[in-house]
C-alpha positions in Angstrom: -184.5 -199.0 35.9 -184.1 -202.9 36.6 -180.7 -203.9 37.9 -180.9 -206.0 34.6 -180.9 -203.1 32.4 -178.6 -201.3 34.3 -175.8 -204.5 33.9 -177.3 -204.9 30.4 -176.1 -200.7 29.5 -173.0 -200.6 31.5 -172.2 -204.3 29.9 -172.6 -201.9 26.1 -170.7 -199.2 27.3 -168.0 -201.3 28.3 -168.4 -202.8 24.7 -168.8 -206.4 26.2 -172.3 -206.8 24.7 -171.8 -208.4 21.2 -174.4 -207.5 18.5 -175.7 -209.3 15.3 -175.3 -207.3 12.7 -178.3 -209.5 11.1 -180.7 -210.1 13.5 -183.7 -213.0 12.8 -186.5 -211.2 11.7 -190.0 -213.6 11.7 -191.0 -213.5 8.1 -194.4 -212.0 7.8 -196.8 -212.7 5.1 -197.6 -209.8 2.2 -201.0 -207.7 2.7 -202.0 -209.5 -0.9 -202.3 -213.1 1.1 -205.4 -212.1 3.2 -207.6 -212.1 1.0 -210.6 -209.5 0.8 -214.1 -210.7 0.5 -216.9 -209.0 -1.0 -220.4 -209.1 -1.2 -220.9 -210.7 2.8 -223.9 -209.6 4.2 -222.9 -207.5 8.0 -225.0 -209.3 10.9 -227.3 -207.0 11.7 -226.5 -206.8 15.1 -223.0 -205.2 14.3 -224.8 -202.3 12.8 -227.6 -201.6 15.6 -226.3 -199.0 17.3 -227.7 -197.3 20.4 -228.4 -193.7 20.6 -228.5 -192.6 23.9 -229.4 -188.2 23.2 -232.3 -189.5 20.9 -234.1 -191.0 24.2 -232.4 -189.2 26.9 -231.5 -186.0 25.1 -227.5 -184.9 25.9 -226.5 -185.8 28.7 -225.6 -183.1 31.9 -222.2 -184.3 32.0 -220.8 -180.6 32.3 -223.3 -178.9 34.5 -222.6 -181.7 37.2 -220.9 -180.7 40.6 -219.2 -183.0 42.8 -221.6 -184.9 44.8 -224.5 -185.0 42.6 -225.5 -187.9 40.1 -228.8 -188.5 37.5 -230.0 -191.9 36.9 -231.1 -193.8 33.8 -233.3 -196.5 33.8 -234.6 -199.4 31.7 -231.4 -199.3 29.6 -231.3 -202.4 26.9 -227.7 -203.7 26.9 -226.8 -201.9 24.0 -227.5 -199.3 26.1 -225.9 -199.5 28.9 -223.0 -200.4 26.9 -223.2 -196.8 24.8 -223.7 -195.3 28.5 -220.4 -196.6 30.1 -218.5 -195.5 26.5 -220.1 -192.0 26.7 -218.8 -191.4 31.1 -215.6 -192.6 29.7 -215.3 -190.3 27.8 -216.3 -187.6 29.9 -214.1 -188.8 31.8 -211.4 -187.9 29.5 -212.7 -184.7 27.7 -215.3 -182.7 30.0 -213.7 -181.2 34.4 -214.0 -184.0 36.8 -214.1 -187.9 37.3 -217.7 -189.4 36.6 -218.1 -193.1 37.5 -220.6 -194.6 36.4 -223.3 -197.4 38.5 -225.0 -200.3 37.7 -228.2 -199.4 40.8 -230.6 -202.4 39.3 -229.9 -205.8 37.0 -233.6 -206.6 35.9 -235.4 -209.5 35.1 -234.9 -209.1 31.2 -231.9 -208.3 30.9 -231.9 -204.2 31.4 -230.0 -202.0 33.8 -231.1 -199.5 35.9 -227.6 -196.8 36.2 -226.9 -193.7 38.1 -223.6 -192.1 36.6 -222.0 -190.3 39.5 -219.8 -187.0 39.8 -217.1 -188.3 42.3 -214.0 -185.3 41.7 
């Protein structure tokens, strides 16, 4: 706890702090003030998702030991983003700690990457 917090708590305990029975509350608009639009087409780039399992099969996080790695080559930017998310999920759900390393950035915007198990 900070010294400021200690001071404020000490003043409250001593009865030296005045509390406003009606504190200021900002005006929050009703949810009905926001209009919901219908029939607006969703941009196609929002619907395009990368399916790494379809391209590479199930990624082998659970069978990796410390020091093991695997490489994925020629990943599109969306596939690289999906791989980054997959590594993040593996760090939360799998035993071990995994890291993603960009090995090579290609001229066409694609990426070669390698996933390591570091702990």
